[in-house]
C-alpha positions as CSV (number, residue, x, y, z in Angstrom):
1,M,-71.2,-97.8,-58.1
2,I,-68.7,-94.6,-57.3
3,V,-65.0,-95.5,-58.0
4,I,-61.8,-93.5,-58.4
5,G,-58.9,-94.8,-61.6
6,V,-55.7,-95.3,-60.2
7,R,-52.4,-95.7,-62.3
8,F,-49.2,-97.3,-60.8
9,R,-47.1,-96.8,-64.1
10,T,-46.4,-94.3,-66.9
11,A,-49.5,-95.0,-69.5
12,G,-50.2,-98.4,-67.1
13,K,-53.2,-99.9,-66.8
14,V,-55.9,-98.3,-64.9
15,Y,-57.5,-100.0,-62.0
16,Y,-60.6,-99.1,-60.1
17,F,-60.9,-98.9,-56.4
18,S,-63.6,-97.5,-54.2
19,P,-62.8,-94.3,-52.8
20,G,-65.1,-94.7,-49.5
21,E,-66.2,-91.4,-47.9
22,T,-63.2,-89.4,-49.5
23,V,-63.2,-87.1,-52.2
24,F,-60.6,-87.4,-54.9
25,R,-59.6,-85.5,-58.0
26,R,-57.9,-86.6,-61.2
27,G,-53.8,-85.9,-60.5
28,E,-53.7,-86.7,-56.6
29,H,-52.1,-89.5,-55.1
30,A,-54.0,-92.3,-53.2
31,I,-52.7,-95.2,-51.1
32,V,-54.3,-98.7,-51.7
33,E,-53.8,-102.3,-51.1
34,T,-53.5,-104.5,-54.2
35,S,-52.5,-108.1,-54.6
36,R,-48.7,-107.0,-54.9
37,G,-49.1,-104.9,-51.4
38,V,-50.0,-101.5,-50.4
39,E,-48.8,-99.3,-53.6
40,Y,-48.5,-95.3,-54.1
41,G,-50.6,-94.7,-57.4
42,L,-51.7,-91.8,-59.3
43,V,-55.1,-90.9,-59.6
44,V,-56.6,-90.2,-63.2
45,M,-59.9,-90.0,-62.5
46,G,-62.0,-88.5,-60.0
47,N,-65.2,-89.8,-58.0
48,Q,-67.1,-91.0,-60.8
49,E,-70.1,-93.4,-61.2
50,V,-69.9,-96.3,-63.3
51,S,-72.0,-99.5,-64.3
52,E,-71.2,-103.1,-62.7
53,E,-70.4,-104.5,-65.3
54,K,-67.1,-102.6,-66.0
55,I,-65.8,-103.8,-62.3
56,V,-63.5,-106.9,-61.9
57,P,-64.3,-108.0,-58.4
58,P,-63.1,-108.1,-55.5
59,L,-63.4,-104.0,-55.3
60,R,-61.1,-102.8,-52.7
61,T,-61.4,-99.9,-51.0
62,V,-58.6,-97.1,-50.7
63,L,-56.5,-96.9,-47.7
64,R,-56.2,-93.3,-47.7
65,K,-55.5,-90.3,-49.7
66,A,-51.5,-89.2,-50.3
67,G,-50.0,-87.0,-47.6
68,G,-46.7,-85.4,-47.6
69,E,-44.8,-88.2,-45.8
70,D,-46.4,-90.6,-48.6
71,D,-44.8,-88.6,-51.5
72,R,-41.2,-88.4,-49.5
73,R,-41.6,-91.9,-49.1
74,S,-42.6,-92.6,-53.0
75,E,-39.3,-90.5,-53.7
76,E,-37.2,-92.3,-51.2
77,N,-38.3,-96.0,-52.9
78,K,-37.7,-94.3,-56.1
79,E,-34.0,-93.7,-54.9
80,K,-33.8,-97.1,-53.2
81,E,-34.5,-99.0,-57.0
82,R,-32.0,-97.0,-58.6
83,E,-29.3,-98.4,-56.2
84,A,-31.5,-101.8,-56.4
85,Y,-30.6,-101.5,-60.4
86,R,-26.9,-101.3,-60.0
87,I,-26.5,-103.7,-57.5
88,C,-28.7,-106.4,-59.3
89,Q,-26.5,-105.1,-62.8
90,S,-23.5,-106.2,-60.5
91,K,-24.6,-109.7,-59.4
92,I,-25.9,-110.5,-62.9
93,R,-21.9,-109.9,-64.4
94,E,-21.1,-111.9,-61.1
95,H,-23.1,-114.9,-61.9
96,K,-22.6,-114.8,-65.9
97,L,-26.3,-114.9,-66.7
98,E,-27.3,-114.1,-70.4
99,M,-30.2,-111.7,-69.3
100,K,-30.7,-107.8,-69.7
101,L,-32.3,-106.1,-66.4
102,I,-34.6,-103.8,-67.6
103,D,-36.4,-102.3,-64.3
104,V,-36.8,-102.3,-60.6
105,E,-39.6,-101.6,-58.9
106,Y,-40.2,-101.4,-55.0
107,T,-43.7,-101.8,-53.6
108,F,-44.8,-98.8,-51.5
109,D,-44.6,-100.7,-48.1
110,R,-40.9,-101.9,-49.2
111,G,-42.5,-105.3,-48.4
112,K,-41.2,-106.8,-52.3
113,V,-38.6,-105.8,-54.7
114,L,-39.7,-106.7,-58.3
115,F,-36.8,-107.3,-61.2
116,Y,-38.0,-106.7,-64.8
117,F,-35.5,-108.8,-67.4
118,T,-35.5,-109.7,-70.9
119,A,-33.8,-112.8,-71.7
120,D,-33.8,-114.8,-75.4
121,G,-34.6,-118.3,-73.1
122,R,-35.0,-119.6,-69.4
123,V,-32.9,-118.2,-67.3
124,D,-31.8,-120.0,-63.7
125,F,-31.1,-117.3,-61.5
126,R,-31.8,-119.1,-58.2
127,S,-28.4,-118.3,-57.0
128,L,-29.3,-114.8,-58.1
129,V,-32.4,-114.6,-56.1
130,K,-30.7,-115.9,-52.9
131,D,-28.1,-113.0,-53.2
132,L,-30.2,-110.7,-53.8
133,A,-32.6,-111.5,-50.6
134,A,-29.5,-111.5,-48.6
135,I,-28.7,-107.9,-49.5
136,F,-32.2,-106.6,-49.3
137,R,-33.9,-108.4,-46.7
138,T,-37.2,-108.5,-48.4
139,R,-39.2,-110.7,-50.6
140,I,-37.4,-110.5,-54.4
141,E,-39.3,-111.4,-57.4
142,L,-37.8,-111.7,-60.8
143,R,-39.9,-111.4,-63.9
144,Q,-39.3,-112.1,-67.1
145,V,-41.0,-109.6,-70.2
146,G,-41.0,-109.2,-73.7
147,V,-39.7,-107.1,-76.3
148,R,-42.7,-104.5,-76.4
149,D,-43.0,-104.8,-72.7
150,E,-39.3,-103.6,-72.5
151,T,-39.9,-100.7,-74.8
152,K,-42.8,-99.3,-72.9
153,M,-40.8,-99.6,-69.8
154,L,-38.2,-97.4,-71.1
155,G,-39.7,-95.9,-73.6
156,G,-37.7,-93.4,-76.3
157,L,-38.8,-91.8,-79.7
158,G,-40.8,-93.3,-82.4
159,I,-39.6,-92.8,-86.1
160,C,-42.3,-90.2,-86.2
161,G,-40.1,-88.1,-83.8
162,R,-42.7,-88.6,-80.8
163,T,-42.9,-90.0,-77.7
164,L,-43.7,-93.8,-78.1
165,C,-47.0,-94.7,-78.2
166,C,-47.0,-97.6,-75.7
167,H,-45.1,-95.0,-73.3
168,S,-46.8,-92.2,-73.6
169,Y,-50.7,-93.4,-73.4
170,L,-51.4,-96.8,-74.4
171,S,-52.1,-98.5,-71.2
172,E,-52.5,-102.0,-73.3
173,F,-51.2,-103.2,-76.3
174,A,-53.3,-103.3,-78.8
175,P,-53.5,-106.6,-81.9
176,V,-51.4,-105.5,-84.6
177,S,-51.5,-107.1,-88.3
178,I,-49.4,-107.1,-91.5
179,K,-52.8,-106.5,-93.2
180,M,-53.2,-103.4,-91.6
181,A,-50.2,-102.0,-93.7
182,K,-51.3,-103.6,-97.0
183,E,-55.0,-101.8,-95.9
184,Q,-53.1,-98.2,-95.7
185,G,-51.0,-98.9,-99.1
186,L,-47.6,-98.7,-97.0
187,S,-44.1,-100.5,-98.0
188,L,-44.1,-104.0,-96.2
189,N,-40.4,-103.3,-96.1
190,P,-40.0,-104.5,-92.3
191,T,-37.7,-101.5,-91.5
192,N,-40.7,-99.1,-92.4
193,I,-43.6,-101.1,-90.8
194,S,-41.6,-102.1,-87.6
195,G,-41.3,-99.8,-84.3
196,V,-38.4,-99.6,-81.9
197,C,-39.3,-103.1,-80.2
198,G,-38.8,-104.8,-83.8
199,R,-42.7,-105.4,-83.9
200,L,-45.0,-104.0,-86.1
201,M,-46.1,-100.5,-84.7
202,C,-48.8,-99.6,-83.0
203,C,-49.9,-96.8,-84.6
204,L,-50.9,-99.3,-87.9
205,K,-54.1,-99.4,-85.2
206,N,-54.9,-96.3,-85.2
207,E,-55.9,-95.2,-88.4
208,E,-57.3,-98.9,-89.6
209,E,-61.1,-98.2,-89.3
210,V,-60.5,-95.1,-91.4
211,Y,-58.9,-97.0,-94.0
212,E,-61.1,-99.4,-94.1
213,F,-64.3,-97.3,-94.4
214,L,-62.4,-95.1,-97.3
215,N,-60.9,-98.3,-99.1
216,S,-64.5,-99.9,-99.0
217,K,-65.8,-97.0,-101.2
218,L,-62.9,-97.5,-103.8
219,P,-62.4,-100.2,-106.6
220,N,-59.4,-102.6,-106.7
221,I,-56.5,-102.5,-108.8
222,G,-57.3,-104.1,-111.9
223,D,-60.9,-103.9,-111.2
224,L,-63.4,-102.8,-114.7
225,V,-65.0,-99.6,-113.9
226,T,-67.1,-96.9,-116.4
227,T,-66.3,-93.5,-116.7
228,S,-69.1,-90.8,-116.5
229,E,-67.8,-90.1,-120.4
230,G,-69.2,-93.5,-120.9
231,L,-65.8,-95.1,-121.2
232,R,-64.4,-98.3,-119.9
233,G,-61.5,-99.0,-118.3
234,E,-59.0,-100.5,-115.9
235,V,-57.7,-99.5,-112.7
236,S,-54.5,-99.3,-112.4
237,A,-53.7,-96.8,-109.0
238,V,-55.9,-95.6,-106.2
239,S,-55.5,-92.7,-103.9
240,V,-56.9,-93.4,-100.6
241,L,-57.2,-90.2,-98.9
242,N,-57.8,-88.0,-101.9
243,Q,-60.7,-90.6,-102.9
244,K,-59.4,-90.4,-106.7
245,V,-58.8,-93.5,-109.2
246,K,-56.3,-93.4,-112.1
247,V,-57.9,-95.9,-114.7
248,V,-56.4,-96.9,-118.2
249,V,-59.6,-96.1,-120.8
250,S,-60.3,-97.3,-124.0
251,L,-60.8,-94.7,-126.6
252,E,-63.8,-95.3,-128.8
253,K,-62.6,-93.2,-131.7
254,E,-59.1,-94.7,-131.9
255,D,-57.5,-98.1,-131.1
256,E,-55.6,-96.5,-127.7
257,K,-55.8,-96.6,-124.7
258,E,-55.2,-93.6,-122.5
259,L,-54.3,-93.1,-118.1
260,R,-57.0,-90.7,-116.8
261,E,-57.7,-89.8,-113.0
262,Y,-61.0,-89.2,-112.1
263,K,-62.3,-88.6,-108.7
264,V,-64.6,-92.0,-107.3
265,T,-68.1,-90.2,-107.7
266,E,-67.1,-90.0,-111.7
267,L,-66.9,-93.9,-111.9
268,R,-69.4,-97.2,-111.6
269,F,-68.3,-100.3,-110.4
270,K,-69.3,-102.9,-107.8
271,P,-68.0,-101.4,-104.5
272,R,-65.9,-103.9,-102.0
273,R,-67.6,-105.2,-99.0
274,R,-66.6,-103.9,-95.8
275,K,-64.8,-106.4,-93.0
276,S,-67.9,-106.0,-91.1
277,E,-70.3,-107.3,-93.9
278,A,-67.9,-109.8,-94.7
279,E,-67.4,-111.4,-91.4
280,N,-71.2,-111.2,-90.5
281,G,-71.9,-113.0,-94.0
282,A,-69.6,-115.8,-95.1
283,G,-67.5,-115.4,-91.9
284,G,-70.6,-115.9,-89.4
285,T,-70.7,-119.7,-89.6
286,E,-67.1,-119.8,-88.8
287,K,-66.9,-117.2,-86.0
288,K,-70.0,-119.7,-84.5
289,N,-67.9,-122.7,-84.7
290,H,-64.4,-120.6,-83.1
291,S,-67.1,-119.7,-80.0
292,G,-68.0,-123.8,-80.0
293,E,-64.7,-124.9,-79.5
294,R,-63.4,-122.7,-76.7
295,N,-66.9,-123.5,-75.0
296,G,-65.8,-127.2,-75.7
297,R,-62.5,-126.8,-73.9
298,K,-63.4,-125.1,-71.2
299,N,-66.2,-127.6,-70.2
300,R,-63.8,-130.2,-70.2
């Protein structure tokens, strides 16, 4: 099936649409109809054939390729969004609401205005909605988002000095765990492994598979190993990227111990089990039971 990929926000999710008889190229704009109304989107994938398994029905057809008038209307909408932001900020202060306005978005046909905000708890914004509806005379939607979504919308620079991953290219948030930081030998100080949003940095996911593979070739700290000289020793430190191991070896002639560094290929030891192997082994039954529980809840 021939489709095009359209994105409505910077680093936003890509949605598939049927191009009909029109040929689209990457970088052009398209006018499409979504569940929110008529939208103006950026084509990030031109006409391309994809399997039906990747398409979430119903597949909507593009209304038309965006022209000069559409581009001007999009720019006008951006100006209206800036004005709506200022008005909403003023109304929030007027009603003394404990909420932080993040962004404002008009649908292309101006049939709806969406206000994105963050708050520590539930906010009674019914009076605010009435005021905004009276001012803009269109449908109003206030949507509460989390701190990660807030950071994705606003953007910024990470501790690496580059634009935040979530704002530059990550279309969806990947699950990140503290185990990834441990696997990469990073300090578990929250300041060092947390992003601008205060959550674990998304980039921990980027190198997870590489570190898992390299760590699978190394012994654990405290393991007993045999060196190429036939000496027995205990692992005191490992260098994952260099694939080197520091070993406290027992010397044969004297009752002494010495710290030496070896390449991992110069040592004999029982290798670790990789994560995938462990899951397929001992974790197989647990995974199956979890699947059964979900099916049970669905059937009820």
